[in-house]
C-alpha positions as CSV (number, residue, x, y, z in Angstrom):
1,M,-1.8,14.3,-1.8
2,K,-5.4,12.3,-2.5
3,P,-7.7,11.4,0.1
4,A,-6.7,8.0,1.5
5,A,-9.6,6.2,-0.2
6,A,-7.9,6.7,-3.5
7,Y,-5.2,4.4,-2.9
8,Y,-7.1,1.3,-1.9
9,E,-7.6,0.5,-5.5
10,M,-3.8,0.6,-6.1
11,S,-3.3,-1.7,-3.3
12,L,-5.3,-4.2,-4.4
13,L,-4.1,-4.0,-8.0
14,A,-0.6,-4.5,-6.6
15,A,-1.6,-7.6,-4.5
16,A,-3.3,-9.4,-7.7
17,H,-0.4,-8.2,-10.0
18,F,2.1,-9.6,-7.3
19,N,-0.2,-12.6,-5.9
20,V,0.0,-11.7,-2.8
21,Q,-2.4,-11.4,0.3
22,P,-4.2,-7.6,-0.1
23,F,-3.0,-6.7,3.7
24,L,0.8,-7.1,2.5
25,A,0.2,-4.6,-0.4
26,D,-1.9,-2.8,2.2
27,Y,1.2,-2.8,4.9
28,V,3.5,-1.0,2.0
29,M,1.0,1.2,1.0
30,V,0.4,2.5,4.3
31,H,4.3,2.7,5.0
32,T,4.9,4.3,1.5
33,L,2.4,7.1,2.3
34,F,3.7,7.7,5.9
35,P,6.9,9.9,4.9
36,L,4.7,11.7,2.2
37,C,1.8,12.4,4.6
38,Y,1.3,11.3,7.9
39,E,-2.4,12.3,8.0
40,T,-3.3,10.3,4.5
41,A,-1.4,7.2,6.0
42,A,-3.4,7.1,9.4
43,H,-6.4,7.5,7.4
44,Y,-5.7,4.8,5.3
45,M,-5.6,2.3,8.1
46,E,-9.3,3.2,8.6
47,K,-10.2,0.5,5.8
48,G,-8.7,-2.1,3.8
49,A,-7.3,-5.7,4.3
50,L,-4.2,-4.9,6.8
51,R,-6.8,-3.3,8.9
52,R,-9.3,-6.2,8.9
53,L,-6.2,-8.4,9.7
54,L,-5.1,-6.5,12.6
55,L,-9.0,-6.5,14.0
56,N,-9.1,-10.0,13.8
57,T,-5.9,-11.0,15.3
58,L,-5.3,-8.2,17.8
59,G,-8.5,-6.4,18.2
60,H,-9.4,-2.7,17.8
61,F,-6.8,0.1,17.6
62,R,-6.3,3.7,17.1
63,V,-3.2,5.1,15.1
64,T,-1.1,7.3,17.6
65,E,0.6,10.4,16.8
66,D,4.1,9.6,16.3
67,R,5.9,11.4,13.3
68,R,8.8,8.9,13.4
69,Q,7.0,5.8,12.6
70,L,3.1,4.3,12.2
71,Y,2.4,3.5,15.9
72,L,-0.4,1.6,16.6
73,S,-2.1,1.1,20.2
74,F,-4.6,-1.7,20.8
75,E,-7.5,-2.0,23.4
76,N,-5.9,-4.7,25.2
77,G,-2.8,-2.3,25.9
78,Y,-0.3,-3.7,23.3
79,T,1.5,-1.5,20.9
80,L,2.6,-2.4,17.1
81,A,5.4,0.0,15.4
82,H,8.7,-0.8,13.7
83,F,10.5,-0.2,16.8
84,N,9.9,0.8,20.5
85,S,6.6,-0.8,20.8
86,D,5.5,-4.5,22.3
87,I,5.4,-6.1,18.9
88,T,7.3,-5.3,15.6
89,W,5.7,-5.4,12.2
90,T,8.2,-8.4,11.5
91,E,7.1,-10.5,14.7
92,F,3.4,-9.5,13.8
93,F,3.8,-11.1,10.3
94,A,6.2,-13.9,11.3
95,G,3.5,-14.8,14.2
96,G,0.9,-15.6,11.5
97,S,3.1,-17.3,9.2
98,V,3.4,-14.5,6.7
99,P,6.0,-14.4,4.1
100,F,7.5,-10.9,5.2
101,E,10.2,-10.8,2.8
102,G,12.0,-7.8,1.5
103,P,12.5,-8.4,-2.2
104,I,8.6,-8.6,-2.8
105,L,8.0,-5.8,-0.4
106,N,10.4,-3.8,-2.7
107,K,8.8,-5.0,-5.8
108,I,5.3,-3.5,-4.3
109,R,7.1,-0.3,-3.5
110,A,8.6,0.1,-7.0
111,Q,5.2,-0.5,-8.5
112,Y,3.6,2.1,-6.2
113,K,6.3,4.5,-7.5
114,D,5.9,3.4,-11.1
115,W,2.4,4.6,-10.7
116,G,3.2,8.0,-9.7
117,L,3.4,7.5,-5.6
């Protein structure tokens, strides 16, 4: 695997290509990286549009060791993950009125695969 920083440009290109907010492309990137290499996915969360969105809405967080899913713990005590958390990713994006739809996320995922990820 490349260092996490090498994937930021790919995420920005996907956001521009599909005309979506960069944090959605970041979300797909981090969840594409996660099954390939947990450490790279965790490091990816140190920068980028998704990190900025999370900081601005829920505050500072850390990626918690959980090899089954990307699990974020916030300073206010909340947790964010796909399951077994206070907030799920679907709820997080719905709360901000962000279109969080499978077809566009799948297109971004397919584009990453085409680019060799």
